[in-house]
Steps between C-alpha positions, in 0.01 A plus 500: 500500500716193466458291180779254565411132549860370499517391134711795382740466793544127420554537124751787530747264660559309178860490349613807302507312171131423544421865586676618177298242292176642643625857433512403135165317501318790668566708186223298339259715708686826467331792330771541239472136394131489488472837318747387228329160459150653470611766253674242282179293509303813392756599228561153363178330581392225251823551301699340779588144387295235693457703820290770334257281331154655528629793715298798375611860535215569741599214734857620487389847611301338780825340631669843490201639689548221762859610559368853559222353729762322706691830545187700593353245740824409671626855548152623606462229770860551625415867548175428686643242744863628529622181657886464516703219347652235723854549623742300283842614605638151484391464134659831410815422683550187278601733217841544664590144392405555133729604215467843360291435189233330715513714812337822380222307318429290819504799726255694276263191513510433875489866609125555459376856499161629586233328702453128528128424483387367262784341308527682167675199336225258613238743370677549165566129458137400535374782276748471222597129494123430541429752229728325263336170581167659408628688189706224332357213298802264509434162651203421715346749736576283802869483399531874456350563850728231650809684366368829631435343836851356515650845409288658770608247763869547418480882496307502825742260672794716383361805688494291821847350448649843433335630817328800334146390590306306765281205393189709569624760250547243228163314561305833514666633184417183304139488625439872419657448158283197432192713557634779280578255224148352514361853478713593203437203280127428593349852569727764349603295193642779290832694521315833520299398803803331665712809458210716638495270803869534547475885484230500772698266730822694442337830579357348817849392590624859465211625721581237761879518510597824324673562182828322455701397197351150515134614544547765228627228270203279572259783409709558183457132402125518531453839330736421216342166427146644524569790266689288249248224483205749475652734245698262274365366176462122500848344539557235224602142592877472476704367212835333576700781345278773646526347847879497474505870387257594792711320750810692390319826508350409844845439643621841383184673614486347845878536541459873447216532747693297757804718455299815544355365832823350641762743383321829517299424821202716428237592765240229575221664290732508202587132556124421476484697176806325349354159594168592340670610181717188495205269551287666235790499255574134568141402423502719188826372358358207298333754272841648417677167492269324264503801257881516506516125433264529199712776342824313559 
């Protein structure tokens, strides 16, 4: 099945400098960026100057859950459809003209791995940037959604410019994510229900496409979040000092989990277990951080 309509082929002919700029901008929809942003929102919450005004711990946890939703939905649908990415040899070849510090970064961004439909970045952008627009209380509602829409547009365009997706992939990912976001904030409405939904979708992805490191990680995100939010005692709203302590502890905690996954290279089921432990620990850390801050 061909998904090309000529847009990707046209955009990938842009100058190398433009391609590098879009390689940077596309990070706004990357899993690592959105995961860090959502966790900081959860850990710091209303203690964040200006931006965190009115951001409750529960809404912060919902945004974390939306990151997990993006992973589960995107990976699951990629496994079901198994559509390849577009050929982008010309975009990859442009790396030869770049200086060393930029070249490896650029090559890692434009060498897309895995299947191409739907676009994971477009899916993540709508869910998480839209989730922030829903969760935050800064400015007017219309302004927040306008910023989210602009971010989604830039991220989606970047995937086309870099030649890693067809237009159909991006549009489908955004549309599916919009439906999932509506479901999360109007029907599920609590972190526990959202993480339960993530778990079901992620398991379905494993059934459809088999167990891989990515699908195991998606299951881990759902299970870890569900267990933590179900078992934990009520998480207090953050103080400025407690949020800072929690963020430092979180960096150490997640760094250790990431090192275990990347450096050790455990089997896929173990990866899922580590991600589950990491997610549960990240959600539980404010309980520790606030107590440490009080004693300090």
